[in-house]
N, C-alpha and C positions, 0 to 999 in steps of 0.2 A: 503494499499500499503505500508506503514511503517513497519507493521510487516512481511510483505512478503519479503521486503529487508533485513531485520534482519534475518530471517530464512534462506534466500538463500546465506547471507553472512557466516552464521555458517556451512552451508554445504559446501562451498566453502573452508573454512579454513580446515574444517575435511577432504575433499578431497584432500587438498595440502599435509596435515600430512600423509594420507595413501599413496599418490604418493612418497614422500619422503622416507619413510620406504621401499616401494616397490623397488624403484630405488637403494636405497642403497644396499639392499639384492640381487638385480638382478646384479648390476655391481661392488659388492664388493668394494665399496668405501664410504666415507662419504658424506652425503647431510645435509645441513643446510636449516633451515627454520628461517626466520627473521620476527619479528612483530614490525613494526614501527608505534607506536600510533601518533607520531607527523605528519606524513604523511598519516596515515590510510591505509599502505600499508604493504601486505605480500610478502615475497620473498622466492623462492625455488631455491637453488643453489647447485652445485656440489663443493666439496671442491677444485677441480683444475679450478672452474670457467667456464668450457666449457659448462655447463648447467646452465642456469639462467632464470627463469621466475618471473614476478612480477604481482600483481593486486592490484588495489585500492578498498577500500571498496566504496560502493555507498554514496551519498549524504544523511546525517540523520542516518547514522550507524557509530559508532565510537568503537575503541578499548578502554575500560575503565581501564583494569587492566590486567596485565600478572603476574603470580606468580607460584612458584614451589609448588607443592603439598607436604605437610608434613613439609614445612618450618616452624619452630617454630616463626620465626619472621613475617611471612605471608608477607612478604615485596613485594612490586610491584617491577618489574624489568622494567627499561626504555629501550625500544626498544631492547629487547633481541633477541638472536639467540639461537637456540636449534639444536644440531646435532643428526642425526640418522646414527649409525654406520652400517658397514657391516653385522652384525647379527640382525640388525633391532631394536636393544635398543636405548633408549632415555631416558632422564630425565621424570619424571611425572610433568606435568604442566597444567595449565588451563589459557584459554583467556576468559575474560569478554567482551562481546559486549552489546552495549546499542543502541537503537534507539532514535530519536528525541522526541518520547512520553514517554520516560521512560522505556520502556519494556526491559528486559535483557535476554540473553541467554549465556550460557558459553560453550565453546569447551575444554573438558577434554581429556587430552592425558595421558592415564595411562600406564606407562612402562609393567605392567604385563599383561593386556588384549591385547596390542599391537594394539589396534584399537581405535581411538577417539570415543568419544560420545558427544552428544549434549544435553543439559539440560536447560529448562527454569528456570530462577531463579525469585523467588517471590518477592515482593517489598520490604521485609525485608533485602534481600542479594544481 
């Protein structure tokens, strides 16, 4: 059950990133995705806040790390927000999720591929 929650949470985050990109392009305005590790909550909002959607990760699944891809400091950002511009572009970043049994998945938002991917992370990373 713990693995199912982790996989489902990863898919929900990836779907939220795809929706943010799609809405930004369709409506030609900026959309934001916030990743709040303190509350274990994901937010999707338009720049004007006329559209806001939140979901909370299930018990036993947590956001372990959010970082920019290619950041030489490889630093974790605390409760970051990423924007999707009207042309669909965003920064490349990754979200590391972990379940209560220590299994990890990451959701990778690659700005060149323009579609998030989900990867299982081995015990070393």
